[in-house]
Every structure is written in C-alpha cells, then in structure tokens.
N, C-alpha and C positions, 0 to 999 in steps of 0.2 A: 538646418538653422543654426547659425553661430550664436551660442549663448554667452560667450566670454567677451567682457568689455575691458577696455584698457585701464579704466579708473572708476572709482565709486561715482565721481561726478558725471561721467559719461553715461553710466548705467541708470542714474536717476533722471537725467536731463529731460527726457520726453515723457516721463511717467508721472512724477509727482506734481501736485498742483494744490492750490489753496483749498481748504475746506474738506480735504480727503480724511478718511479713516485709515490708519496705519496699524498693523499688528507687528510688534518688535519682539524678537526673541530675547532670551537671557533670563537669569535669575540673579537679582542684585546686579553685580558687574561680571558675574560668570557667564561666558558664552554671549556676550553682547556683540552685535555687529558694529564695533566702534568706528571703523572707517566710514561705514554707510551713514551712521548717525551724524558724523562730522560733515559729510558731504550734504546731508539733508539740511544741516544748519546753514551752510554756505549757499545753498539754493535759494534761500530767503522765503520759501513757501510758509504760509501761515494759516491759522485757524484750523489746526490740525486736531483730530481725535486720535489719541494713541492708546492701543490696547497692549499692555505690557504688565507682567507680574509686578515689577518695581518701577520706580520713576528716577533710576540712577542716583547719583550723588552730586553735590554741588561742583560744578566744573567738569563733570565727565559723564558719558552715557547720555541718557535722555535729559539729565540736568543742563547739558548745553542748550538743548531746545527751549527749556523753561527760562533759562537766562535771557534768551532773545525773544521771549514771549511768542514763540511760534506754536505752542500747544494751548488749545483752548479747553480741552477736556481730557482727563486721564480715566481709563477703565483698567483698574489695578486691584491686587489684593494686599499689597504692603508698600507704604510710601515714606517709612519713617526715618530715611536716611538723608533727606534733602531739605534743608533749611529754606531754600528759596520756594520750594513747593509749598512748605507749611505757611510761609508768609503770603503767598498768593491766594492760597485757599482760604485762609482766615480772612483775608482781606475782600473776599468775594470776586477774586479776579480770575479764578480757575475752577472749572467744574470737575467733579469727582464722583465717579460711580464705583463704590467698593463692591468687590465680588469675592467670595470665599475662593481660596486658591484652587481646590479641586474643581469647583464649579466653573472657574475661568478657563481651566485646561479643557474641560468637556464642552464648554461653549464654543471654543476654537476648533476642537476636533469635530463636533457635530457640524459646525459651519462648513468645514472642508469636506465632510462626507455627504453634504446636502440634506442634513436633517435640521428642519426649521426649529424645533423645540424638544425639550426633554423634561422629565420629572425626577426630582431628587428630594431626599429628606433634609439636605443641608439647608439651614436658614429657617426652617419651619418655626413659627412662633416668635420670630425675631424681626427686626426692621428690614432684613434682607427680604422677606417675603411680602412686605407691604405693597399693596396694589397689584399683586400677582395672583394668577389663578392657583387654586390648590385642588387636590383631589385625593380621594381615599383608594387605596390599593391594599387588599388583604388586611384591612382593619388600621393601617397606618396612613398618616397624612403626608402628602408629597406637594412640593411647590413646583410650578412649572417655570422653566428658565428658557429664554429665547437664545438661540445659537447666535454666533458672531461671525461676520464676514468682514474682510477688509479690502479696500481698494488696492492697497499695496502691502506686502509683507517684507520686512527686512530681517534676515536671519544669519546665524553665524554657524559655520561647519568647520571641522578640521580639514576635510579633504573632499574634493569633487572631481569627477571626470568631466569631460567637455559636453557630455550629455545632461549633466546636472544631477547625476546620482551622488547622494551625500553620505559621508561617514562623519559621525560626530565623536568628540572626545569625552568619554565618560560622563561626569555630571554636567559638562557643558552642553550636553544634549538638551536638557530641561525643557523649556517652552518652545524651542526652536522647531521641531517637527510639526506640532500642531499650529504654530503661527504660520508656517510655510503652507500647510494645507488650506488655511482659511483665506490666504490672499489671492485676489484675482490675478494680480501680477506679483511674483515672488522673486526677490533679488537676494542672492546669498553671497556672503563674504567668506572666503576660504583662505586657509594657510597654505594648502598645497592643491595644485591642480595637476591631474594626470590624464593620460589618454584614455579615450573610451574603451571599455573592455578590460582595463588593467585592474579594476576592483572586482574581486569575487562577487558574484550575485548574492551569496549568502552573507556577505559583509555589508551590503548596502542597507543603511538605516532608513533612508527616505528616497524613493525613486524619483528620477529626473522629470517625470510628468508633472510634478508639482513646482519645477523650477524654470523660470523663464530667462533669468539673467545671472551671471557669475562674475564676481570681482575677485582678483587675487590680492590678499593682504598678508604677505609672508612673514611679517614682523609686527604683529600687533603688540600694543603696550601691555595688555592683560592686567591692568591695575587691580590691586587687592582692595576690597571694600573695607574690611577691618583687619588689621593685622594684630594678631594676639601672640605674645612671646612669653616665655617663662621668666618670672622674676628672678634676678640674681640672688 
C-alpha cells in the first residue's frame, strides 16, 4: 500500500468531513503539523471537535481553524495564547473541555491501546471530577476517565520511511505519538522521507502500523510561540 501523498490537500481530501473528531499533535507550536492544519482550513470542513494540548495562537496552528470558525469544541489542557479562542469561549460560541495535561495524554494513549477507561488521582475533589465515577483503591480515591479516540489524527514527525515508521525530533515528539495511536486514520507530516528499511528498528519511535498516510513538508516554518531574549 502506498502511504505517501503528493500534498497535504490530497492526503486529507477523502478523509476529513464535517462533524468529525480530530486529534492534533504538538505542544504549543512545537511539533505541530502546520501544513496539514493549513490544508484542513482550506478544505472548509466544519463542526470539528479538536483534541490537542493547546489551541495554537492567533493566525497560526489551530488558531487558523478558530478564525474560520471550523472548530466547535476543543478538548485541551492549555489555551491561554489565543485571543480569538478567548473571545469565542467567553461569547458562548465555542465549547471547551478542560483536561489535565497528563490525563489528556493518557486518554489518547488508552484510546489507541483499546482501553475504554482508567482511574487516576488527578482531579479528585475538583471540578474535573464532577459527574464522574470515583472509586477507592488501597484507601485512596480515584476518578474514572474515559479514553479518547479520533476519526482522524494529524501528527508531525521529523522522519518517516515509506511504511510509515516514524522518528520524532526531541521535544517535538510531545503529544504526537499518542495522537497518532488514537486516530482511526492517521496522517503524518514529515520533514524527511526515506526508503523502507533505512531506519534502524531500534531508532523507530512509532511503528508504521499506526500511520495510514504520509505527507512531505521539507521546509516547515516552525514558528516560535514566545521568543525570550536577554535584555541589553
């Protein structure tokens, strides 16, 4: 099966649709599939639920989809860098499900592993636990969290072979592997594409069984979310 597509637009064309749930990799702007997000904006699909640690910034990342009002709900752990997100949420135009960061990662990992739910101490006694089942284990209270699955996962990797075996670059790995695992269809954007067999098996961070489509973006913008420099 050929997993390599000529462009992000072609990779998304017969996959994305209105009302879908998407898992999107990245942490802030680090390791986001920026070409796939731009192509998703251009596709015009709407009513999306996006599972992503952050919501991008104004004018970049998932912020592009907020500007075009294609996202109806965000499932995130941090959204503080996007003024349009703030405006839509406070105006009641955008749904938000806040999830602690570690819990969000485990929700995606569990979804990809076929685990429907799990128990965690995180959030016990707070609004995070409201309406959720709790249970005692060894004298401590835990809250049950349902796992997450996505119709489509959009992820970013540094390198892929043609079978979809992925290598991530340091902290840009972040949420990308668990997002990929949780997707029914996973599309990966990579900076380097190599022949199958050229990546040492011990160097593979995520096996190709989780990847259905590959798009090469050799020169991403890699915008820095907040640049801090030393005062003169």
